[in-house]
PARO-435541 format. One record per residue (C-alpha): residue number from 0; chain; residue in three letters; z negated, x negated, y. Coordinates in steps of 0.02 Angstrom, whole numbers. Layout:
<NUM, A, Ala, <Z, X, Y>>,
...
END
This chain:
<0, A, Unk, <-2480, -6463, 5504>>,
<1, A, Unk, <-2663, -6504, 5533>>,
<2, A, Unk, <-2752, -6359, 5619>>,
<3, A, Unk, <-2910, -6395, 5718>>,
<4, A, Unk, <-2997, -6273, 5834>>,
<5, A, Unk, <-3076, -6270, 6006>>,
<6, A, Unk, <-3202, -6145, 6073>>,
<7, A, Unk, <-3318, -6119, 6220>>,
<8, A, Unk, <-3482, -6125, 6125>>,
<9, A, Unk, <-3620, -6047, 6228>>,
<10, A, Unk, <-3796, -5978, 6209>>,
<11, A, Unk, <-3713, -5811, 6164>>,
<12, A, Unk, <-3583, -5865, 6035>>,
<13, A, Unk, <-3582, -5918, 5854>>,
<14, A, Unk, <-3693, -6071, 5832>>,
<15, A, Unk, <-3614, -6243, 5808>>,
<16, A, Unk, <-3692, -6274, 5637>>,
<17, A, Unk, <-3627, -6110, 5566>>,
<18, A, Unk, <-3455, -6135, 5640>>,
<19, A, Unk, <-3440, -6315, 5579>>,
<20, A, Unk, <-3489, -6266, 5402>>,
<21, A, Unk, <-3361, -6126, 5400>>,
<22, A, Unk, <-3224, -6239, 5468>>,
<23, A, Unk, <-3253, -6372, 5337>>,
<24, A, Unk, <-3266, -6248, 5194>>,
<25, A, Unk, <-3103, -6165, 5246>>,
<26, A, Unk, <-3007, -6328, 5265>>,
<27, A, Unk, <-2984, -6338, 5453>>,
<28, A, Unk, <-2955, -6513, 5521>>,
<29, A, Unk, <-3078, -6522, 5665>>,
<30, A, Unk, <-3186, -6447, 5801>>,
<31, A, Unk, <-3156, -6490, 5984>>,
<32, A, Unk, <-3273, -6432, 6123>>,
<33, A, Unk, <-3248, -6419, 6312>>,
<34, A, Unk, <-3369, -6471, 6448>>,
<35, A, Unk, <-3436, -6400, 6609>>,
<36, A, Unk, <-3608, -6455, 6666>>,
<37, A, Unk, <-3625, -6308, 6788>>,
<38, A, Unk, <-3520, -6192, 6895>>,
<39, A, Unk, <-3579, -6182, 7076>>,
<40, A, Unk, <-3596, -6003, 7137>>,
<41, A, Unk, <-3511, -6054, 7300>>,
<42, A, Unk, <-3354, -6107, 7206>>,
<43, A, Unk, <-3200, -6106, 7318>>,
<44, A, Unk, <-3084, -6192, 7195>>,
<45, A, Unk, <-2970, -6064, 7113>>,
<46, A, Unk, <-2973, -6053, 6924>>,
<47, A, Unk, <-2806, -6127, 6867>>,
<48, A, Unk, <-2772, -5988, 6740>>,
<49, A, Unk, <-2804, -5852, 6870>>,
<50, A, Unk, <-2961, -5767, 6930>>,
<51, A, Unk, <-3087, -5709, 6882>>,
<52, A, Unk, <-3166, -5862, 6802>>,
<53, A, Unk, <-3224, -5815, 6626>>,
<54, A, Unk, <-3414, -5812, 6613>>,
<55, A, Unk, <-3419, -5936, 6469>>,
<56, A, Unk, <-3375, -6077, 6589>>,
<57, A, Unk, <-3550, -6070, 6661>>,
<58, A, Unk, <-3635, -6056, 6490>>,
<59, A, Unk, <-3557, -6197, 6387>>,
<60, A, Unk, <-3666, -6297, 6271>>,
<61, A, Unk, <-3671, -6484, 6298>>,
<62, A, Unk, <-3527, -6542, 6187>>,
<63, A, Unk, <-3611, -6701, 6125>>,
<64, A, Unk, <-3769, -6613, 6072>>,
<65, A, Unk, <-3670, -6473, 5988>>,
<66, A, Unk, <-3554, -6594, 5900>>,
<67, A, Unk, <-3702, -6695, 5839>>,
<68, A, Unk, <-3769, -6538, 5757>>,
<69, A, Unk, <-3597, -6507, 5681>>,
<70, A, Unk, <-3587, -6686, 5618>>,
<71, A, Unk, <-3753, -6672, 5527>>,
<72, A, Unk, <-3693, -6528, 5416>>,
<73, A, Unk, <-3515, -6587, 5379>>,
<74, A, Unk, <-3433, -6736, 5297>>,
<75, A, Unk, <-3246, -6719, 5328>>,
<76, A, Unk, <-3228, -6611, 5484>>,
<77, A, Unk, <-3163, -6711, 5632>>,
<78, A, Unk, <-3258, -6690, 5795>>,
<79, A, Unk, <-3198, -6707, 5973>>,
<80, A, Unk, <-3202, -6653, 6154>>,
<81, A, Unk, <-3066, -6554, 6238>>,
<82, A, Unk, <-3110, -6620, 6360>>,
<83, A, Unk, <-3248, -6733, 6429>>,
<84, A, Unk, <-3259, -6742, 6619>>,
<85, A, Unk, <-3279, -6931, 6621>>,
<86, A, Unk, <-3297, -6945, 6810>>,
<87, A, Unk, <-3454, -6837, 6801>>,
<88, A, Unk, <-3546, -6957, 6685>>,
<89, A, Unk, <-3636, -7122, 6700>>,
<90, A, Unk, <-3512, -7225, 6598>>,
<91, A, Unk, <-3643, -7339, 6519>>,
<92, A, Unk, <-3740, -7188, 6454>>,
<93, A, Unk, <-3579, -7100, 6402>>,
<94, A, Unk, <-3521, -7253, 6306>>,
<95, A, Unk, <-3685, -7251, 6210>>,
<96, A, Unk, <-3671, -7065, 6172>>,
<97, A, Unk, <-3493, -7081, 6109>>,
<98, A, Unk, <-3527, -7236, 6004>>,
<99, A, Unk, <-3682, -7157, 5928>>,
<100, A, Unk, <-3593, -6996, 5882>>,
<101, A, Unk, <-3445, -7090, 5809>>,
<102, A, Unk, <-3561, -7205, 5712>>,
<103, A, Unk, <-3666, -7064, 5640>>,
<104, A, Unk, <-3513, -6960, 5595>>,
<105, A, Unk, <-3430, -7112, 5513>>,
<106, A, Unk, <-3283, -7120, 5630>>,
<107, A, Unk, <-3243, -6936, 5649>>,
<108, A, Unk, <-3250, -6925, 5839>>,
<109, A, Unk, <-3104, -6907, 5961>>,
<110, A, Unk, <-3134, -6921, 6148>>,
<111, A, Unk, <-3028, -6802, 6250>>,
<112, A, Unk, <-3024, -6868, 6429>>,
<113, A, Unk, <-3006, -6747, 6573>>,
<114, A, Unk, <-3005, -6756, 6763>>,
<115, A, Unk, <-3069, -6582, 6803>>,
<116, A, Unk, <-3013, -6439, 6914>>,
<117, A, Unk, <-3176, -6380, 6995>>,
<118, A, Unk, <-3201, -6477, 7156>>,
<119, A, Unk, <-3375, -6406, 7187>>,
<120, A, Unk, <-3438, -6453, 7014>>,
<121, A, Unk, <-3373, -6631, 7033>>,
<122, A, Unk, <-3447, -6646, 7208>>,
<123, A, Unk, <-3621, -6614, 7142>>,
<124, A, Unk, <-3595, -6766, 7030>>,
<125, A, Unk, <-3545, -6871, 7181>>,
<126, A, Unk, <-3361, -6879, 7132>>,
<127, A, Unk, <-3237, -6922, 7269>>,
<128, A, Unk, <-3105, -6794, 7218>>,
<129, A, Unk, <-2946, -6883, 7276>>,
<130, A, Unk, <-3000, -7042, 7184>>,
<131, A, Unk, <-3059, -6962, 7023>>,
<132, A, Unk, <-2915, -7026, 6918>>,
<133, A, Unk, <-2947, -7205, 6975>>,
<134, A, Unk, <-3131, -7178, 6939>>,
<135, A, Unk, <-3094, -7117, 6762>>,
<136, A, Unk, <-2978, -7263, 6727>>,
<137, A, Unk, <-3113, -7388, 6775>>,
<138, A, Unk, <-3249, -7298, 6680>>,
<139, A, Unk, <-3140, -7301, 6526>>,
<140, A, Unk, <-3119, -7488, 6550>>,
<141, A, Unk, <-3306, -7509, 6563>>,
<142, A, Unk, <-3339, -7408, 6406>>,
<143, A, Unk, <-3209, -7504, 6307>>,
<144, A, Unk, <-3297, -7665, 6361>>,
<145, A, Unk, <-3462, -7600, 6292>>,
<146, A, Unk, <-3376, -7550, 6128>>,
<147, A, Unk, <-3298, -7722, 6106>>,
<148, A, Unk, <-3352, -7827, 5957>>,
<149, A, Unk, <-3418, -7966, 6069>>,
<150, A, Unk, <-3506, -7953, 6238>>,
<151, A, Unk, <-3379, -7940, 6378>>,
<152, A, Unk, <-3399, -7899, 6562>>,
<153, A, Unk, <-3300, -7771, 6660>>,
<154, A, Unk, <-3280, -7771, 6848>>,
<155, A, Unk, <-3188, -7640, 6949>>,
<156, A, Unk, <-3197, -7558, 7118>>,
<157, A, Unk, <-3291, -7405, 7052>>,
<158, A, Unk, <-3372, -7467, 6892>>,
<159, A, Unk, <-3440, -7631, 6825>>,
<160, A, Unk, <-3552, -7695, 6687>>,
<161, A, Unk, <-3614, -7866, 6638>>,
<162, A, Unk, <-3572, -7939, 6468>>,
<163, A, Unk, <-3700, -7848, 6363>>,
<164, A, Unk, <-3767, -7817, 6190>>,
<165, A, Unk, <-3726, -7634, 6160>>,
<166, A, Unk, <-3747, -7555, 5990>>,
<167, A, Unk, <-3703, -7456, 5889>>,
<168, A, Unk, <-3518, -7489, 5896>>,
<169, A, Unk, <-3394, -7351, 5857>>,
<170, A, Unk, <-3349, -7344, 5673>>,
<171, A, Unk, <-3196, -7450, 5642>>,
<172, A, Unk, <-3218, -7536, 5810>>,
<173, A, Unk, <-3135, -7401, 5917>>,
<174, A, Unk, <-3133, -7217, 5963>>,
<175, A, Unk, <-2974, -7114, 5964>>,
<176, A, Unk, <-2940, -7068, 6146>>,
<177, A, Unk, <-2826, -6926, 6203>>,
<178, A, Unk, <-2794, -6890, 6386>>,
<179, A, Unk, <-2785, -6707, 6437>>,
<180, A, Unk, <-2685, -6642, 6583>>,
<181, A, Unk, <-2516, -6586, 6644>>,
<182, A, Unk, <-2360, -6692, 6623>>,
<183, A, Unk, <-2320, -6810, 6766>>,
<184, A, Unk, <-2315, -6995, 6815>>,
<185, A, Unk, <-2504, -7004, 6842>>,
<186, A, Unk, <-2539, -6928, 6672>>,
<187, A, Unk, <-2414, -7042, 6584>>,
<188, A, Unk, <-2494, -7193, 6668>>,
<189, A, Unk, <-2666, -7146, 6606>>,
<190, A, Unk, <-2605, -7119, 6428>>,
<191, A, Unk, <-2510, -7282, 6416>>,
<192, A, Unk, <-2649, -7380, 6500>>,
<193, A, Unk, <-2798, -7345, 6387>>,
<194, A, Unk, <-2769, -7197, 6269>>,
<195, A, Unk, <-2697, -7163, 6099>>,
<196, A, Unk, <-2604, -7008, 6155>>,
<197, A, Unk, <-2594, -6847, 6252>>,
<198, A, Unk, <-2686, -6680, 6236>>,
<199, A, Unk, <-2579, -6552, 6330>>,
<200, A, Unk, <-2637, -6373, 6352>>,
<201, A, Unk, <-2519, -6265, 6251>>,
<202, A, Unk, <-2340, -6310, 6217>>,
<203, A, Unk, <-2240, -6263, 6372>>,
<204, A, Unk, <-2119, -6401, 6423>>,
<205, A, Unk, <-2157, -6516, 6277>>,
<206, A, Unk, <-1974, -6532, 6226>>,
<207, A, Unk, <-1944, -6626, 6388>>,
<208, A, Unk, <-2115, -6706, 6411>>,
<209, A, Unk, <-2138, -6785, 6240>>,
<210, A, Unk, <-1981, -6894, 6251>>,
<211, A, Unk, <-2036, -6951, 6425>>,
<212, A, Unk, <-2205, -6999, 6358>>,
<213, A, Unk, <-2131, -7093, 6212>>,
<214, A, Unk, <-2013, -7187, 6328>>,
<215, A, Unk, <-2159, -7233, 6444>>,
<216, A, Unk, <-2260, -7288, 6291>>,
<217, A, Unk, <-2120, -7403, 6234>>,
<218, A, Unk, <-2093, -7472, 6409>>,
<219, A, Unk, <-2279, -7512, 6420>>,
<220, A, Unk, <-2264, -7614, 6259>>,
<221, A, Unk, <-2390, -7509, 6166>>,
<222, A, Unk, <-2306, -7531, 5997>>,
<223, A, Unk, <-2248, -7413, 5860>>,
<224, A, Unk, <-2414, -7329, 5824>>,
<225, A, Unk, <-2408, -7187, 5948>>,
<226, A, Unk, <-2420, -7098, 6060>>,
<227, A, Unk, <-2508, -6956, 5970>>,
<228, A, Unk, <-2478, -6784, 6045>>,
<229, A, Unk, <-2607, -6650, 6004>>,
<230, A, Unk, <-2581, -6484, 6095>>,
<231, A, Unk, <-2743, -6391, 6128>>,
<232, A, Unk, <-2793, -6211, 6168>>,
<233, A, Unk, <-2646, -6153, 6063>>,
<234, A, Unk, <-2623, -5974, 6004>>,
<235, A, Unk, <-2530, -6018, 5844>>,
<236, A, Unk, <-2376, -5927, 5781>>,
<237, A, Unk, <-2250, -5984, 5649>>,
<238, A, Unk, <-2122, -6015, 5787>>,
<239, A, Unk, <-2239, -6124, 5890>>,
<240, A, Unk, <-2291, -6229, 5741>>,
<241, A, Unk, <-2109, -6254, 5690>>,
<242, A, Unk, <-2070, -6310, 5868>>,
<243, A, Unk, <-2212, -6436, 5862>>,
<244, A, Unk, <-2152, -6504, 5696>>,
<245, A, Unk, <-1977, -6528, 5767>>,
<246, A, Unk, <-2056, -6635, 5904>>,
<247, A, Unk, <-2147, -6743, 5777>>,
<248, A, Unk, <-2317, -6664, 5811>>,
<249, A, Unk, <-2428, -6644, 5659>>,
<250, A, Unk, <-2593, -6585, 5734>>,
<251, A, Unk, <-2633, -6438, 5847>>,
<252, A, Unk, <-2797, -6368, 5913>>,
<253, A, Unk, <-2804, -6179, 5904>>,
<254, A, Unk, <-2906, -6077, 6029>>,
<255, A, Unk, <-3049, -5974, 5961>>,
<256, A, Unk, <-3128, -5832, 6060>>,
<257, A, Unk, <-3300, -5866, 6137>>,
<258, A, Unk, <-3374, -5731, 6029>>,
<259, A, Unk, <-3514, -5695, 5908>>,
<260, A, Unk, <-3509, -5745, 5726>>,
<261, A, Unk, <-3411, -5595, 5667>>,
<262, A, Unk, <-3275, -5611, 5799>>,
<263, A, Unk, <-3253, -5797, 5772>>,
<264, A, Unk, <-3246, -5784, 5582>>,
<265, A, Unk, <-3114, -5648, 5594>>,
<266, A, Unk, <-3010, -5765, 5702>>,
<267, A, Unk, <-3030, -5902, 5572>>,
<268, A, Unk, <-2972, -5782, 5438>>,
<269, A, Unk, <-2815, -5752, 5541>>,
<270, A, Unk, <-2783, -5936, 5574>>,
<271, A, Unk, <-2808, -5979, 5390>>,
<272, A, Unk, <-2627, -5925, 5356>>,
<273, A, Unk, <-2570, -6084, 5444>>,
<274, A, Unk, <-2674, -6207, 5342>>,
END
């Protein structure tokens, strides 16, 4: 079982360079970072995990900047987002950021795609909340056009780009894409449309959801290579990891506390038993 980690890195936690070095030295598979650009004080949207909203949500480092720092001091550690709020980005600029990070890290980047939960945050980015999934699908189409080997145009209702010269390209010609979110027809459609797999939070309901996803994947004609399922924000136990293995899952992303260096390294010491 490959064990990666996720953490809310902030201006008060362990620094990304120190964490990345420790992860690689200890043999962890990867580092995945979440994203929130800001949390409006007037927030009316309830926090899905139950109030109060943890303070680290309003203090997160930019994941692409932090992962770039991590990439510079590692050689094997995989790097990713869990997740990127694609609807809140200019897709042309985001495509460049992703391709550059993947190029400089020699193909170690995974894009976790998310749709968000904070209506007020998204509104400040001009996101039409009911249409955000359609917006994300089109922005993913635009980015894939810019990553293509030859110039190709993309035209949609919410996003378009002319056939363009856009370099660097992702290493190997593509970026691994995992869609985050709860099981359901909309989620399955996003995964089978443009992704390599699913990034569920935790493991509840996977025994029923994973077969549905695999059936949808086959129906969509996506072929034998996939879908990948990578549970994130996991609190690992021997029982959970055995359950994942039984479902054919070979990578999980364990949750680290948003703490200082000492607290985080103690958590890594605990998780090392599963490597």
